[in-house]
Backbone as CSV, one residue per row, in Angstrom:
resi,resn,N_x,N_y,N_z,CA_x,CA_y,CA_z,C_x,C_y,C_z
1,MET,7.518,40.923,-78.953,8.135,41.603,-77.768,9.736,41.487,-77.983
2,GLU,10.386,42.456,-77.315,11.792,42.559,-77.328,12.427,41.391,-76.625
3,PRO,13.563,40.847,-77.082,14.318,39.824,-76.354,14.801,40.357,-75.028
4,THR,14.734,39.546,-74.022,15.360,39.932,-72.734,16.534,39.101,-72.537
5,ASN,17.723,39.619,-72.203,18.894,38.891,-71.977,19.262,38.761,-70.496
6,ASP,18.585,39.331,-69.587,18.905,39.322,-68.249,18.272,38.239,-67.442
7,GLU,17.433,37.414,-68.041,16.656,36.440,-67.369,17.148,35.059,-67.556
8,GLU,17.480,34.292,-66.606,17.957,32.928,-66.675,16.755,31.973,-66.523
9,PRO,16.672,30.996,-67.300,15.565,30.072,-67.179,15.648,29.377,-65.801
10,PRO,14.429,29.130,-65.184,14.517,28.519,-63.833,14.951,27.058,-63.957
11,GLU,15.582,26.548,-62.789,15.947,25.161,-62.765,14.609,24.519,-62.300
12,ASN,14.454,23.217,-62.656,13.172,22.498,-62.213,12.928,22.574,-60.786
13,GLY,11.679,22.934,-60.485,11.273,22.982,-59.068,11.383,24.407,-58.522
14,GLN,12.076,25.281,-59.214,12.224,26.669,-58.729,11.177,27.589,-59.294
15,GLU,10.815,28.582,-58.521,9.884,29.601,-59.064,10.586,30.563,-59.921
16,PRO,9.968,30.823,-61.078,10.678,31.767,-62.020,10.478,33.175,-61.467
17,PRO,11.357,34.090,-62.032,11.229,35.457,-61.682,9.845,36.038,-61.847
18,GLY,9.434,37.029,-61.073,8.180,37.666,-61.228,7.007,37.029,-60.381
19,GLY,7.305,36.113,-59.499,6.287,35.612,-58.637,5.330,34.636,-59.300
20,ALA,5.711,33.884,-60.271,4.822,32.914,-60.902,4.925,31.631,-60.094
21,VAL,3.903,30.855,-60.094,3.871,29.551,-59.508,3.663,28.427,-60.484
22,PRO,4.306,27.307,-60.291,4.195,26.194,-61.226,2.790,25.590,-61.163
23,VAL,2.275,25.256,-62.313,0.907,24.571,-62.395,0.934,23.308,-63.165
24,GLU,-0.017,22.509,-63.014,-0.200,21.346,-63.928,-1.484,21.608,-64.714
25,VAL,-1.476,21.080,-65.945,-2.705,21.253,-66.760,-3.549,19.951,-66.415
26,VAL,-4.668,20.266,-65.720,-5.533,19.183,-65.204,-6.337,18.594,-66.433
27,GLY,-6.803,19.471,-67.241,-7.495,18.997,-68.462,-8.437,20.084,-68.900
28,VAL,-9.292,19.658,-69.851,-10.294,20.571,-70.450,-11.670,20.053,-69.929
29,ARG,-12.452,21.038,-69.543,-13.787,20.717,-68.976,-14.813,21.608,-69.682
30,ILE,-16.049,21.286,-69.609,-17.160,22.068,-70.137,-17.876,22.725,-68.975
31,GLU,-17.886,24.078,-68.953,-18.616,24.729,-67.934,-20.076,24.797,-68.256
32,LEU,-20.898,24.360,-67.244,-22.373,24.387,-67.366,-22.940,25.608,-66.612
33,PRO,-24.010,26.187,-67.117,-24.875,25.819,-68.138,-24.480,26.423,-69.505
34,SER,-23.385,27.115,-69.566,-23.082,27.908,-70.810,-22.399,26.993,-71.863
35,ASN,-21.970,25.738,-71.547,-21.325,24.820,-72.401,-19.991,25.421,-72.993
36,GLN,-19.407,26.316,-72.286,-18.159,26.952,-72.708,-16.999,26.085,-72.182
37,PRO,-16.038,25.755,-73.133,-14.924,24.959,-72.681,-14.014,25.774,-71.757
38,ILE,-13.414,25.175,-70.811,-12.304,25.812,-70.049,-11.120,24.814,-69.959
39,VAL,-9.960,25.429,-69.830,-8.800,24.608,-69.480,-8.515,24.822,-68.011
40,LEU,-8.324,23.860,-67.272,-8.170,23.891,-65.804,-6.757,23.696,-65.446
41,LEU,-6.177,24.661,-64.721,-4.811,24.560,-64.190,-4.834,24.461,-62.692
42,LYS,-3.895,23.671,-62.130,-3.960,23.440,-60.709,-2.516,23.843,-60.238
43,GLU,-2.566,24.662,-59.142,-1.258,25.028,-58.423,-0.612,23.802,-57.947
44,LEU,0.665,23.525,-58.321,1.434,22.423,-57.827,1.647,22.584,-56.288
45,GLY,1.373,21.587,-55.506,1.585,21.677,-54.114,0.499,22.510,-53.339
46,GLY,-0.498,23.007,-54.087,-1.527,23.842,-53.502,-2.881,23.268,-53.670
47,ILE,-3.939,24.053,-53.365,-5.347,23.663,-53.534,-6.067,24.549,-54.508
48,ARG,-5.345,25.506,-55.106,-5.999,26.483,-55.959,-5.998,25.962,-57.374
49,TYR,-7.085,26.259,-58.064,-7.305,25.970,-59.510,-7.518,27.309,-60.243
50,LEU,-7.138,27.263,-61.476,-7.341,28.414,-62.322,-8.038,27.987,-63.561
51,PRO,-9.428,28.398,-63.694,-10.130,28.010,-64.917,-9.993,29.201,-65.918
52,ILE,-9.594,28.745,-67.140,-9.443,29.768,-68.187,-10.419,29.339,-69.394
53,TRP,-11.366,30.275,-69.629,-12.312,30.046,-70.753,-11.584,30.055,-72.031
54,ILE,-11.809,29.113,-72.902,-11.177,28.954,-74.197,-12.133,28.598,-75.347
55,GLY,-11.711,28.646,-76.536,-12.598,28.344,-77.655,-12.580,26.818,-77.868
56,ALA,-13.526,26.342,-78.652,-13.755,24.974,-78.870,-12.489,24.284,-79.633
57,SER,-11.953,24.917,-80.659,-10.834,24.456,-81.301,-9.623,24.340,-80.418
58,GLU,-9.428,25.347,-79.549,-8.314,25.294,-78.671,-8.437,24.243,-77.612
59,ALA,-9.737,23.985,-77.178,-9.960,22.903,-76.247,-9.674,21.578,-76.902
60,THR,-9.977,21.392,-78.106,-9.683,20.184,-78.842,-8.181,20.040,-78.917
61,ALA,-7.464,21.070,-79.259,-6.033,20.990,-79.347,-5.315,20.563,-78.075
62,ILE,-5.812,21.164,-76.969,-5.193,20.814,-75.658,-5.562,19.390,-75.274
63,ALA,-6.853,19.017,-75.354,-7.343,17.677,-74.985,-6.595,16.620,-75.806
64,SER,-6.500,16.768,-77.131,-5.777,15.754,-77.949,-4.395,15.622,-77.602
65,ALA,-3.640,16.715,-77.195,-2.303,16.710,-76.822,-2.095,15.958,-75.502
66,LEU,-3.106,16.232,-74.499,-3.025,15.578,-73.248,-3.215,14.031,-73.411
67,GLN,-4.024,13.673,-74.368,-4.301,12.258,-74.547,-3.291,11.611,-75.509
68,GLY,-2.313,12.395,-76.007,-1.273,11.830,-76.861,-1.780,11.471,-78.274
69,ILE,-2.822,12.056,-78.700,-3.407,11.789,-80.024,-2.703,12.565,-81.098
70,GLU,-2.121,11.935,-82.095,-1.410,12.595,-83.064,-2.300,12.589,-84.383
71,PRO,-2.540,13.806,-84.931,-3.378,13.876,-86.086,-2.639,13.335,-87.325
72,PRO,-3.391,12.918,-88.376,-2.700,12.419,-89.527,-1.866,13.494,-90.289
73,ARG,-2.261,14.699,-90.119,-1.542,15.832,-90.681,-1.370,16.837,-89.607
74,PRO,-0.173,17.598,-89.500,-0.017,18.482,-88.436,-1.034,19.619,-88.326
75,LEU,-1.507,19.859,-87.100,-2.373,21.004,-86.920,-1.494,22.168,-86.558
76,THR,-2.028,23.304,-86.343,-1.336,24.603,-86.109,-0.291,24.457,-84.977
77,HIS,-0.659,23.872,-83.827,0.241,23.715,-82.691,1.333,22.776,-82.995
78,ASP,1.053,21.738,-83.768,1.997,20.755,-84.149,2.968,21.436,-85.053
79,LEU,2.518,22.223,-86.012,3.389,22.936,-86.982,4.329,23.837,-86.229
80,LEU,3.750,24.635,-85.256,4.623,25.515,-84.467,5.676,24.753,-83.673
81,THR,5.313,23.698,-83.152,6.317,22.820,-82.416,7.468,22.470,-83.351
82,THR,7.156,21.963,-84.576,8.144,21.582,-85.507,8.990,22.849,-85.866
83,VAL,8.360,23.946,-86.171,9.126,25.176,-86.518,10.103,25.570,-85.360
84,ILE,9.689,25.526,-84.217,10.516,25.921,-83.032,11.705,25.010,-82.965
85,LYS,11.498,23.671,-83.107,12.582,22.709,-83.030,13.555,22.866,-84.174
86,GLU,12.996,23.047,-85.319,13.917,23.161,-86.498,14.663,24.373,-86.564
87,LEU,14.257,25.506,-85.946,14.947,26.705,-85.882,15.966,26.677,-84.744
88,GLY,16.017,25.610,-83.913,16.972,25.541,-82.830,16.583,26.295,-81.604
89,ALA,15.322,26.665,-81.543,14.867,27.338,-80.375,14.372,26.363,-79.335
90,GLU,14.257,26.891,-78.092,13.759,26.032,-77.009,12.795,26.786,-76.165
91,VAL,11.586,26.217,-75.899,10.657,26.898,-75.031,11.046,26.502,-73.605
92,GLN,11.448,27.582,-72.809,11.867,27.266,-71.414,10.639,27.055,-70.547
93,ARG,9.540,27.842,-70.842,8.367,27.778,-70.008,7.302,28.710,-70.660
94,ILE,6.122,28.523,-70.165,5.027,29.390,-70.553,4.476,29.944,-69.244
95,VAL,4.036,31.176,-69.237,3.496,31.814,-68.013,2.199,32.467,-68.330
96,VAL,1.053,32.041,-67.695,-0.088,32.831,-67.709,0.210,34.070,-66.919
97,SER,0.417,35.163,-67.613,1.073,36.291,-66.954,0.168,37.405,-66.464
98,ASP,-1.056,37.519,-66.976,-1.933,38.635,-66.595,-3.399,38.322,-66.939
99,MET,-4.269,39.134,-66.291,-5.700,39.046,-66.590,-6.185,40.432,-66.457
100,ARG,-6.722,40.988,-67.534,-7.251,42.361,-67.642,-8.647,42.209,-68.309
101,ASP,-9.593,42.849,-67.606,-10.962,42.888,-68.188,-11.489,41.484,-68.493
102,SER,-11.148,40.538,-67.607,-11.593,39.129,-67.728,-10.924,38.384,-68.902
103,VAL,-9.816,38.991,-69.435,-9.115,38.311,-70.565,-7.741,37.914,-69.993
104,TYR,-7.352,36.636,-70.245,-6.076,36.182,-69.801,-5.012,36.388,-70.884
105,TYR,-3.835,36.523,-70.390,-2.653,36.757,-71.282,-1.535,35.832,-70.854
106,ALA,-0.802,35.399,-71.796,0.328,34.439,-71.500,1.605,34.859,-72.264
107,ASP,2.747,34.374,-71.872,4.059,34.620,-72.544,4.745,33.332,-72.689
108,LEU,5.353,33.147,-73.922,6.170,32.059,-74.147,7.676,32.567,-73.835
109,LEU,8.354,31.926,-73.000,9.751,32.315,-72.757,10.693,31.251,-73.407
110,MET,11.396,31.803,-74.396,12.222,30.878,-75.260,13.715,31.318,-75.275
111,THR,14.526,30.376,-75.657,15.923,30.713,-75.936,16.169,30.364,-77.368
112,VAL,16.851,31.376,-78.042,17.251,31.191,-79.494,18.654,31.724,-79.567
113,ASP,19.559,30.918,-80.058,20.936,31.333,-80.170,21.489,32.064,-78.990
114,ASP,21.348,31.489,-77.818,21.794,32.026,-76.528,21.131,33.395,-76.156
115,ARG,20.039,33.750,-76.765,19.264,34.898,-76.409,17.943,34.452,-75.751
116,SER,17.484,35.248,-74.812,16.066,34.922,-74.253,15.159,35.830,-75.043
117,VAL,14.001,35.148,-75.313,12.975,35.844,-76.139,11.676,35.581,-75.401
118,GLU,10.879,36.643,-75.305,9.530,36.527,-74.734,8.493,36.944,-75.757
119,ILE,7.514,36.049,-75.993,6.553,36.169,-77.010,5.191,36.166,-76.384
120,SER,4.379,37.204,-76.637,3.025,37.219,-76.096,2.121,36.169,-76.739
121,SER,1.186,35.594,-76.079,0.319,34.525,-76.630,-0.908,34.518,-75.811
122,ARG,-2.007,33.866,-76.542,-3.146,33.496,-75.803,-2.819,32.332,-74.920
123,PRO,-3.305,32.254,-73.690,-3.007,31.081,-72.829,-3.340,29.764,-73.494
124,SER,-4.388,29.662,-74.137,-4.780,28.385,-74.797,-3.737,27.903,-75.761
125,ASP,-3.228,28.816,-76.610,-2.192,28.430,-77.547,-0.872,28.103,-76.883
126,ALA,-0.508,28.856,-75.885,0.684,28.589,-75.106,0.540,27.231,-74.456
127,ILE,-0.483,26.919,-73.804,-0.692,25.652,-73.089,-0.701,24.533,-74.085
128,ALA,-1.301,24.565,-75.202,-1.385,23.619,-76.225,0.090,23.330,-76.745
129,LEU,0.895,24.348,-76.912,2.251,24.240,-77.260,3.106,23.587,-76.203
130,ALA,2.884,24.078,-74.921,3.680,23.520,-73.868,3.530,21.998,-73.675
131,ILE,2.303,21.541,-73.822,1.979,20.173,-73.693,2.804,19.404,-74.717
132,ARG,2.746,19.907,-76.018,3.481,19.184,-77.074,4.931,19.193,-76.865
133,ILE,5.546,20.259,-76.339,6.995,20.428,-76.261,7.395,19.930,-74.814
134,GLU,6.455,19.626,-73.919,6.750,19.260,-72.615,7.488,20.381,-71.821
135,ALA,7.078,21.553,-72.049,7.561,22.754,-71.367,6.831,22.957,-70.104
136,PRO,7.381,23.439,-69.064,6.669,23.722,-67.792,5.709,24.922,-67.971
137,VAL,4.649,24.841,-67.244,3.610,25.843,-67.284,3.530,26.492,-65.905
138,TYR,3.463,27.868,-65.912,3.333,28.605,-64.671,2.221,29.650,-64.851
139,ALA,1.677,30.110,-63.703,0.836,31.236,-63.653,1.286,32.316,-62.691
140,ALA,1.085,33.549,-63.090,1.565,34.661,-62.181,0.705,34.469,-60.869
141,ARG,1.390,34.714,-59.765,0.730,34.744,-58.437,-0.464,35.735,-58.430
142,SER,-0.290,36.877,-59.066,-1.329,37.903,-59.177,-2.545,37.370,-59.870
143,VAL,-2.374,36.506,-60.879,-3.475,35.914,-61.604,-4.196,34.966,-60.657
144,PHE,-3.485,34.121,-60.000,-4.098,33.147,-59.033,-4.864,33.935,-57.926
145,ASP,-4.227,35.031,-57.481,-4.930,35.771,-56.396,-6.192,36.349,-56.879
146,GLU,-6.321,36.713,-58.085,-7.474,37.458,-58.606,-8.518,36.454,-59.128
147,ALA,-8.054,35.297,-59.789,-9.061,34.413,-60.380,-9.006,33.024,-59.916
148,GLY,-8.036,32.668,-59.056,-7.953,31.315,-58.610,-9.118,30.851,-57.641
149,ILE,-9.348,29.574,-57.729,-10.468,29.032,-56.903,-9.910,27.975,-56.037
150,ASP,-10.147,28.041,-54.710,-9.644,27.053,-53.735,-10.641,25.845,-53.734
151,PHE,-10.028,24.621,-53.835,-10.861,23.387,-53.726,-10.133,22.477,-52.775
152,ALA,-10.925,21.619,-52.163,-10.286,20.622,-51.202,-9.544,19.664,-52.071
153,ASP,-8.625,18.895,-51.484,-7.940,17.859,-52.232,-8.889,16.795,-52.682
154,GLU,-8.500,16.060,-53.701,-9.337,15.010,-54.329,-9.754,13.990,-53.181
155,GLU,-8.737,13.679,-52.339,-9.113,12.705,-51.225,-10.238,13.272,-50.428
156,ASP,-10.159,14.600,-50.131,-11.266,15.229,-49.311,-12.590,15.172,-50.084
157,GLU,-12.532,15.454,-51.386,-13.684,15.380,-52.251,-14.267,14.034,-52.327
158,ASP,-13.438,13.046,-52.415,-13.891,11.611,-52.421,-14.547,11.266,-51.107
159,GLU,-13.987,11.706,-49.954,-14.495,11.462,-48.636,-15.942,12.202,-48.496
160,ILE,-15.995,13.413,-48.999,-17.236,14.169,-48.924,-18.241,13.471,-49.820
161,GLU,-17.966,12.991,-50.961,-18.851,12.295,-51.873,-19.354,10.938,-51.205
162,GLU,-18.467,10.248,-50.636,-18.865,9.063,-49.897,-19.761,9.330,-48.754
163,PHE,-19.554,10.369,-47.997,-20.386,10.828,-46.893,-21.761,11.182,-47.412
164,ARG,-21.921,11.927,-48.584,-23.127,12.224,-49.197,-23.925,11.039,-49.540
165,ARG,-23.265,10.078,-50.120,-23.985,8.834,-50.569,-24.479,8.177,-49.248
166,ALA,-23.731,8.116,-48.232,-24.127,7.438,-46.992,-25.377,8.191,-46.434
167,LEU,-25.345,9.508,-46.476,-26.542,10.255,-45.956,-27.835,10.024,-46.740
168,GLU,-27.643,9.757,-48.071,-28.858,9.491,-48.880,-29.619,8.200,-48.366
169,GLU,-28.717,7.225,-47.825,-29.296,5.983,-47.446,-29.743,5.921,-45.950
170,VAL,-29.401,6.951,-45.246,-29.752,7.026,-43.826,-31.233,7.383,-43.578
171,THR,-31.797,6.687,-42.622,-33.196,6.919,-42.169,-33.252,7.481,-40.766
172,VAL,-34.310,7.960,-40.394,-34.470,8.438,-38.960,-34.267,7.335,-38.011
173,GLU,-34.741,6.151,-38.330,-34.576,4.960,-37.493,-33.157,4.699,-37.222
174,ASP,-32.225,4.903,-38.185,-30.873,4.691,-37.908,-30.305,5.506,-36.813
175,PHE,-30.834,6.687,-36.674,-30.433,7.557,-35.576,-31.052,7.129,-34.247
176,LEU,-32.271,6.587,-34.359,-33.045,6.222,-33.051,-32.601,4.840,-32.624
177,GLY,-31.916,4.055,-33.477,-31.499,2.733,-33.065,-32.624,1.736,-33.177
178,GLU,-33.616,2.058,-33.971,-34.879,1.168,-34.046,-34.869,0.550,-35.474
179,ASP,-35.458,-0.676,-35.568,-35.748,-1.282,-36.871,-36.881,-0.479,-37.551
180,PRO,-36.846,-0.376,-38.874,-37.943,0.371,-39.488,-39.338,-0.268,-39.269
181,GLY,-39.333,-1.659,-39.014,-40.656,-2.292,-38.827,-41.154,-2.102,-37.448
182,GLU,-40.391,-1.741,-36.443,-40.798,-1.652,-35.079,-41.622,-0.337,-34.821
183,ASN,-42.571,-0.460,-33.926,-43.294,0.784,-33.472,-42.471,1.326,-32.294
184,PRO,-42.220,2.524,-32.353,-41.534,3.144,-31.121,-42.451,3.049,-29.888
185,LYS,-41.912,2.777,-28.745,-42.629,2.730,-27.499,-42.547,4.130,-26.888
186,SER,-43.688,4.609,-26.580,-43.729,5.926,-25.927,-43.985,5.875,-24.452
């Protein structure tokens, strides 16, 4: 893509141009029953999640970076990280920018020699790179609106799970106020 010179990188905590929202990389999960890996992004300060289906090798690259595992020899994303740093470039952020026909698209926004450069990427590669370089990750609001999933907070989920466990142990007698061994008087 052509370099863009009119865009200033966002300061931490600010929304970048174009209506993107900051996200955290929650991790890599396996979707059942298809056993397809997904990377799960969560809207910071919100309840929406964005699942992105990815390949097995990309899932491994993201999961190992999240866990801080360093391979004995550099893998592709490690190599790209080194090349970017050695060339004096800086990744300002990555943005999951679009979804067309169920395919996600991302952009790497970088600065090189005081120029802004935008490079198209697969989201999985951009996320794997962002984790290694510690660059912020964003998703376009339009992508969240189309493919985001609302979930309750983890505290709410824990409370719901605790309630479910309690319900599994409840008997009819608990509601009637009778001991299980007593015969109800009619």
